[in-house]
C-alpha positions in Angstrom: 0.0 0.0 0.0 3.0 2.3 -0.1 2.3 4.9 -2.8 5.1 7.1 -1.4 2.8 9.4 0.5 3.9 9.8 4.1 1.1 8.7 6.4 0.6 7.6 10.0 2.1 4.1 10.3 -1.2 2.4 11.2 -2.8 3.6 7.9 -0.7 1.8 5.3 -1.6 -1.9 5.5 -5.0 -1.9 3.6 -6.8 0.2 1.0 -9.6 0.8 3.5 -7.1 2.2 6.1 -5.5 4.5 3.5 -8.9 5.9 2.4 -10.1 6.3 5.9 -6.9 8.0 7.0 -6.6 10.3 4.0 -10.3 11.3 3.9 -11.8 11.1 7.3 -9.6 10.4 10.4 -8.8 13.6 12.2 -11.2 15.7 10.0 -13.5 17.9 12.0 -17.0 16.3 12.1 -20.2 17.8 13.4 -23.8 16.7 13.5 -25.6 14.6 16.0 -26.3 11.7 13.7 -22.8 11.8 12.2 -21.2 11.7 15.6 -23.6 9.0 16.8 -22.4 6.9 13.9 -18.8 7.3 14.8 -19.5 6.7 18.5 -21.4 3.6 17.7 -18.7 2.3 15.3 -15.9 3.0 17.9 -17.9 1.1 20.5 -18.4 -1.9 18.1 -14.6 -1.8 17.4 -13.8 -2.4 21.1 -11.8 -5.6 21.2 -11.6 -5.9 17.4 -9.5 -4.6 14.6 -10.7 -1.3 13.1 -10.4 -2.8 9.6 -13.2 -5.2 10.6 -15.5 -2.2 11.3 -14.4 -0.3 8.2 -15.2 -3.4 6.0 -18.6 -3.7 7.6 -19.4 0.0 7.7 -22.0 0.0 4.9 -23.7 -3.0 6.4 -23.8 -1.2 9.8 -25.3 1.9 8.1 -28.0 -0.2 6.5 -28.7 -2.2 9.7 -28.8 0.9 11.9 -31.1 3.1 9.7 -28.2 5.3 8.6 -27.4 6.0 12.2 -30.3 8.4 12.5 -30.7 8.8 16.2 -34.5 9.2 16.2 -34.9 6.0 14.2 -32.4 3.9 16.2 -33.9 5.1 19.5 -37.2 3.4 18.7 -35.7 0.0 17.8 -37.4 -2.7 19.8 -37.0 -6.5 20.4 -37.7 -7.3 16.7 -34.9 -4.9 15.6 -32.5 -6.4 18.2 -33.3 -9.9 16.8 -32.8 -8.7 13.2 -29.4 -7.1 14.1 -28.3 -10.3 15.9 -29.1 -12.3 12.8 -27.3 -9.8 10.4 -24.0 -11.4 9.4 -23.0 -8.1 7.8 -22.3 -6.4 11.2 -20.6 -7.4 14.4 -23.2 -9.5 16.2 -22.6 -8.7 19.9 -25.7 -8.5 21.9 -24.3 -6.1 24.5 -23.0 -3.7 21.7 -26.3 -3.9 19.8 -28.2 -3.0 23.0 -25.7 -0.3 23.7 -26.2 1.3 20.3 -30.0 1.4 20.8 -29.7 2.6 24.4 -27.1 5.3 23.4 -29.5 6.6 20.7 -32.2 6.9 23.4 -29.7 8.7 25.7 -28.7 11.0 22.8 -32.4 12.0 22.4 -32.5 13.1 26.0 -29.6 15.6 25.6 -31.0 19.1 25.8 -27.8 20.5 24.1 -27.6 17.7 21.6 -24.9 15.1 21.1 -22.7 17.4 19.0 -22.5 20.1 21.6 -21.9 17.7 24.4 -19.1 15.8 22.7 -17.4 18.9 21.4 -17.4 20.5 24.8 -14.6 18.1 25.7 -12.4 19.0 22.8 -9.1 20.3 24.1 -8.4 24.0 23.4 -5.1 25.5 22.6 -2.0 24.1 21.0 -1.0 20.5 21.7 2.3 19.0 20.7 2.1 16.9 17.5 3.1 13.3 18.0 6.5 12.6 16.6 5.6 8.9 16.1 2.9 6.4 16.9 4.5 5.7 20.3 3.7 9.3 21.2 0.0 8.9 20.5 -1.9 8.4 23.8 -4.7 5.9 24.3 -6.6 8.3 26.6 -6.4 11.9 27.7 -7.9 13.9 30.7 -10.5 15.1 28.2 -11.5 11.6 27.1 -11.7 10.5 30.7 -14.0 13.4 31.5 -16.1 12.8 28.3 -16.5 9.1 29.2 -17.5 10.0 32.8 -20.1 12.5 31.6 -21.5 10.2 28.9 -21.9 7.4 31.5 -23.6 9.9 33.8 -26.0 10.7 31.0 -26.9 7.0 30.4 -24.4 6.1 27.6 -22.6 2.7 27.7 -19.7 1.2 25.9 -17.9 4.6 25.7 -15.0 4.4 28.1 -12.0 6.7 28.1 -10.2 4.8 25.4 -13.2 4.6 23.1 -13.9 8.3 23.8 -10.3 9.2 22.8 -10.6 7.2 19.6 -13.8 9.1 18.9 -12.0 12.4 19.6 -9.2 11.4 17.1 -11.6 10.2 14.5 -13.7 13.3 14.5 -11.0 15.9 14.7 -11.5 16.9 18.3 -7.8 16.0 18.6 -5.3 15.8 15.8 -2.9 12.9 16.3 -1.5 12.7 12.8 2.2 12.2 13.4 4.6 14.9 12.4 5.8 13.1 9.2 2.2 12.5 7.9 1.1 14.5 5.0 -2.2 15.2 6.9 -0.1 16.9 9.7 0.2 19.9 7.5 -3.3 19.9 6.1 -5.4 19.0 9.1 -8.0 21.6 10.1 -7.4 21.3 13.8 -3.8 22.6 14.0 
């Protein structure tokens, strides 16, 4: 997958990684439904390889009504059974239930999911990671985000998942210094 473009080391082993890295990861993302999708996918990724989720992403979108919060929030027992029978997604009962419960929790947020999540984005300059070993798995902000999400009824969004969500949606920019995105990222 080496086309000569300098990228973050994790993003070079498969075409799906290259495309995700080059077009999405670390790009500022707003919108309740868009952030709900990313939160849900990050939760489903827990314990699995991200490539598994990327390869099943379109099936996830179809199975979860395009990640429209209002639609997922009304999923019932028949929908849970349908999701558990869907070989196109990761069939984990706890994660399926979490996605539905998290949609319901998102509907209860007076400020909306976007405003809540982005309230934890760090402000001010941060040092750019020199290499992948300098990229943290959590941050004080992700710990605070996870704690607040839990308080608001969300599940399967611990500090590590919250930090991955922050990276994926441009709340933090962890493109390494040698990555071509390090000079084009909107958050620096």
